[in-house]
C-alpha positions in Angstrom: 124.0 161.3 77.5 125.8 163.5 80.0 129.1 161.3 81.0 132.0 161.8 82.9 135.4 160.7 81.9 138.2 158.9 84.0 141.3 161.1 83.1 144.9 159.9 84.0 147.0 161.4 81.3 148.2 158.5 79.5 147.7 156.8 76.3 144.4 154.8 77.6 142.8 158.1 78.6 144.2 159.4 74.9 142.1 156.9 73.4 139.3 156.6 75.6 138.3 160.1 75.2 139.0 159.8 71.2 136.4 156.8 71.0 133.3 158.7 72.6 133.6 162.2 71.8 131.4 162.4 69.1 129.1 159.7 70.9 128.5 161.2 74.5 128.6 164.7 76.1 131.8 164.4 78.1 130.7 167.3 81.0 134.1 167.1 82.5 137.5 164.6 82.2 138.0 163.2 86.3 140.9 162.0 88.2 139.9 159.9 91.1 142.9 160.4 94.0 142.8 158.2 96.4 144.6 157.4 99.8 144.6 161.7 100.4 147.9 161.8 97.3 147.8 164.3 95.3 150.7 165.8 92.9 150.4 169.1 92.4 152.4 169.5 89.4 151.0 166.1 88.1 147.2 168.0 88.6 148.6 170.7 86.6 149.0 168.8 83.7 146.0 166.9 83.8 143.9 169.7 84.5 146.1 171.3 81.1 145.3 168.2 79.0 141.6 169.0 79.7 141.2 172.8 79.1 143.3 171.7 75.4 140.6 169.5 75.0 137.4 172.2 76.4 136.6 170.3 78.7 136.5 170.9 82.5 138.8 168.9 84.5 137.3 168.0 88.1 139.6 165.3 90.6 138.2 163.9 93.6 140.1 163.4 96.6 139.4 160.5 99.0 140.6 159.7 102.0 140.6 155.7 102.1 140.0 155.0 98.7 137.8 152.3 99.5 134.4 151.6 98.0 132.4 153.3 100.1 133.8 156.7 99.1 133.6 155.9 95.1 130.3 155.1 95.9 129.9 158.2 97.4 131.5 160.1 94.5 129.6 158.6 92.0 126.0 159.4 93.9 127.6 162.7 94.0 128.3 162.8 90.2 125.3 161.8 90.0 122.9 164.1 91.8 125.1 167.6 91.8 125.9 167.4 88.0 123.5 165.2 86.3 126.3 162.7 84.9 124.4 159.4 83.6 127.5 157.3 83.0 131.1 156.6 83.5 133.4 156.1 81.1 136.4 154.4 81.6 139.6 152.1 80.0 138.0 149.6 81.9 140.8 148.4 84.8 138.6 150.5 87.1 136.9 148.4 89.3 136.1 149.8 92.5 134.7 152.8 89.8 132.7 150.5 87.7 131.5 148.3 91.1 130.5 152.2 92.3 128.4 152.6 89.3 127.1 149.3 89.4 125.7 150.0 93.1 124.5 153.8 92.2 122.8 152.8 88.7 125.3 154.9 86.6 125.8 153.3 83.0 130.1 151.9 82.7 131.4 152.7 79.6 134.2 151.1 78.7 136.2 152.7 75.8 
């Protein structure tokens, strides 16, 4: 199964990655940037972390961070990249709701 793993670079992201890397095809690590906020320094660190794992990094910029934007982004991931599931650590309710609404599988790691 092709998945995207929600990545913020912390210990819980690394643990989730370790828990699923043998079970799923991790297409990329994804960071959702809600409310248009972005810190280029942080993004460069996250990108470097993904490169060290040999997995592409993808960030989704959102203007409002509302549920509809998450649904739209999840739908695009499914349609454009063939992603079948999103791996989270269980603390991303908006992402999980968007997955439920679009038929995307949620994997809690």
